[in-house]
N, C-alpha and C positions, 0 to 999 in steps of 0.2 A: 426505771429499775424496779424489778419485782422483788417480792419479799425474800425469795430464795437466792437472789444474787447478792454477792458480797464484793464490795469494791476492794481491790488490792491496795494495801497501804503504800503510799508514796515514800520512797526513801530519800531522805535529805542528803545532799552532797556534802561529804566530809572530806576536806582537803587532806587531813592527816591520814585518814583511812585509805584514800586513793593513793597516797604515796606508799603506804605499807603494802597495799595489794598489787603494786606494780610488779609484774613477774620479772622484768629486766633488772630492777633494783635488787630484788631478792636473789636472783641468780648471780649477779655481779658481786654483790657483797659476800655471799656465801662462798663463791669461788675464790675471791681474793683473800678473805680472812681465814679460810681453811688451809691455805698453802703457807709455806714458810717465807715467801717473797715479801708479803706485807710487813711481817715482823722484822725481817732483815732490813728493809728500807727504813722502817721506823727507828730501829736501833742505830743504824749508820747515821741517820738524820740527827738524832739526839747526841750521838758521840761527836759529830762534827760541830754541832752548836756548843756542846760543852767544852770541846778543845779550843774553839775560837774564843769562847767567853773567858777561859783561863788565860789564854795568851793576851787578850785585851786587858784583863785585870793586872797581870804582871807588868805589861808595858806602861799602863797608866799609873800604876803604883810607883814605878821607878821614876817616871817623868814628872810626877806630881810632888816629889820630895822637895821641900823648900830648904832654906838655909838652916832652919831649926830642926830639920829632919822629920817634920810632921807631914802628914798627907791630907790633902783636901778630899775627904770622904764623899762629899756631895758631888764633886767632879768625877770621882771614880764611879759613883752610881749612875750618873747621867751618861757617861761614856760607855760604861758596860751595857746599859740598856740599849743605847743607840747602836752599838756594835752588834749585839745579839739580834736586834730587829733587822739590821742591814744584811747580816748573813742569812737570817731566816727568809728574807725577801728574795735573796739570790737563789737559795735552794728551792723555794716554792715556785719561783719563776721557771725553773727547769723541771721540777717534779710534776707540777699540775698538768702541763701539756702532754707529759709522757703517758698519762692514764687515759687521755681522750684522743690523741692523734692516731691510735690504732683501734679505737673502740668499734668503728664501723668497717673500716678497711680490713681489720683483722678478721672480722666475720667472713668477708669475702675470701681472704687468703686461706682460712680454715674450712672453706666450703660449707659454712653453716648459715650463710645469709639467705640462701634459697629456702631453707627450712623455716626461717623466721618469716619470710614472705608468705608462706602458706598458712600461717596462723591468722587469727582475727585481731592481732595486735595493731592498732593504728600507728601511723608513722610518728606522730607527735609523742605518743606514749613510749615508743621504742627509743627515740632520741632523748626524751626527757629522762628515761630510766638510766641510759648511759651517762648522761650529764650528772644526775643526782648521785649515782653510785661513786663516780669519780670525786665529786665535791665532798661527799661524806668522808672519804679517806683523807682528803686534803685538810678538812676541818679537824680531823683527828690529829694530824701532824701539827696544826696550829695550836690546838688545845694542849698537846703534849709539851709544847715549848713554853707555855705560860709559866711553869715553875722556874725555868731558867731566867725569864724576864723578871720574875718577882725577886730574884736574888738582889737586884738593885735596891729593893726596899731596905735592906740591911745597912746600906751606905747612905740612903737619903737622896734627895734631889730629884726623885721620880714620884709621880702621883699615880693613883689608880686610873685616872682619866687617860693618861698616856698609854697604858696597856690596852684599854678598851679601844681607843682610836687606832692604835697600831694593829689591833686584831681586825678592825673594820677595813683598814687600808689593805692589809694582807689578804683578807677574804675577797675583796673586790678585785684585786689583782689576779688571784687564783681563778676567780669566776670568769674573767674575761679571757685569760690565757687558755682555760679549759674550753671555752666556747670556740676560740680559734682552732684548737686541736680537733674539736668535734666537727666543725664545718669542713676543714680540709680532709678529715677522715671520711666524710660523706661524699666528697667530690673526687677523691683519689682512689685508684684501684689498689695501690700499694701503700703499706704503712710507712715505708721509707720516705717516699715522696711527701706524704702528709706530715711526717715528722720534720723534714727539712723545711717545708713551708711554714709550719707552726713556729719552730725555733728561730727561723729567720725574722719573723715579725716580733716575737718575744724579745729577741736580742736587740732589735732596732729600738723598741720601746724602752727597754731597760737601760741600754748603753748608748745606742746611736743617737737617740733623740736629745739627750743632754749635751752631747758633743756638738751636734748640729746647731742647737739653740745657742750654745756658748760661742760657736764660731760666727754665727750671724750677728749676735750682739756685739762681738768684738770688731767685726768688719764695719758694721754700721755705726759703731761708736755710741751705742745706746747707753745712757746713764741717767738715773733719776736725780742726780745732783748736777746736772748740766745747765742750770739756769733757765729751764723751760717755763712756759706759762702754766697756770694752774690747770687749765683744760687739757693741755698737752700732757702734763704729768699724770693727770687722772686717767687719760686714755692709755698711756704707757703702762700704768699700774695694772689696769684691767687686762690689757693684752698680754703682758708678761705673766700675770697671775694665772690667766686661762691656759697659756701655753705650758707653764710649769706644772699646772694641775693635771696634765696628761701623763706625767711621769710619776711612777710610784715613789721612787727615792726622793725626788724633789718635793713631792707632796708631803712625805713623812717629815722631812727636815723643816719645811715651812710651817707645817702644823705644829710641830714641837716649838718652833720659834714664837708663833702666835700664842700658844698656850702658856709659855714661860714669861713672855714679855708683855702680852696684852691681857693675860688672864681670862681668855675667852675661848670657847670651843665653837662659837657661831659667828655672829657679827661683832666687829670691833672698829674703833675709830683710829684712822691713820692721819698724822699731821704732815701736811705738805711743806715744801720749802717756803712757801708764801705765808705760812701760818694757818692757812685754812685746813679744815678737817674733812675727810671723806670716809664714808662707811664702806668697809670691805668685808668679805666673807672668808672664813677659814678654808684653806685649800682642800681639806678632806671632804667637804660637802660637795663641791662641783666634781671632784675626782670620783667620788662614789657614784654620783648620779650618772656621770658620763660612762663609767665602766659598766655599770649595770645595764644602761640602755644599749651600749654596744654589744654586751653579752646576749641580750634579748634579740637584737638584730641578727647576730650570727647564729643563734639558736634557731630562729625562724628560717634563715637561709639553709641551715642544715636539714630541717624538716622538709622544706620544699625540694631539696636535692634528693632526699631519700624517696619522696613521693614520685619524683620524676624518674628515678631509676626503676621503681616498682612498675611504673606504667610502660 
């Protein structure tokens, strides 16, 4: 290198800067937040949560009156929190796919997909921008519902850890369902077909899987109190725990049970019928890992599908 030559400074890769500079993210977020639809959805979402929370409070307050006319406030707080999280999970399970099931197929229907193909935007940046913009609005919905969950603090029986874990479970659920919608939107030419496929899988995971699991356990007569050997009981515990960890509602209930009864958010000791103990893991950990990995897989499949279409 001569004296007159100056080497260009190398720019360090900044993940936060790369997210902000993503043109798809900026376009989607500006387009969504400038219109009235985003605020209408947020308002209806919070109104539904508030209405259900009020109904749950009235129902539990009436049923919790004992002979002396007093109310178990701790029970009201726990039931109110669980009810709000359950309704929030139901709403998020149907709202999250709505933002991604038409993210790519909608571009084709509006005849703007060919314009995007002429840009220098890579396929992974385009798909990631669609995913991130959708998840940003879903996280806004989840954050907006935290004050409703916090009402349970006035009654007691709920800890801050439960709110954090519920937020993690809801975020992982929304991430996977959004990845489902993005993948089917990439492979479908019409938004309607992508929405039908996405909601079919989301409905099966949310409602069909618990019913199917319950039917199988009922038919096979599986019970952890059936006098099995320690090895069989341990195997059944792991199998049932793994299967239940694939469903968000079952994971939330089991996580709350472990948190309240075992006082642990990670590993805990479970006593078998024989008196031996076995180390188990709280369901929210394998659930989060599984859902994040599946979301990454479907994101990669969506990127490959977009690249195949471009070719």
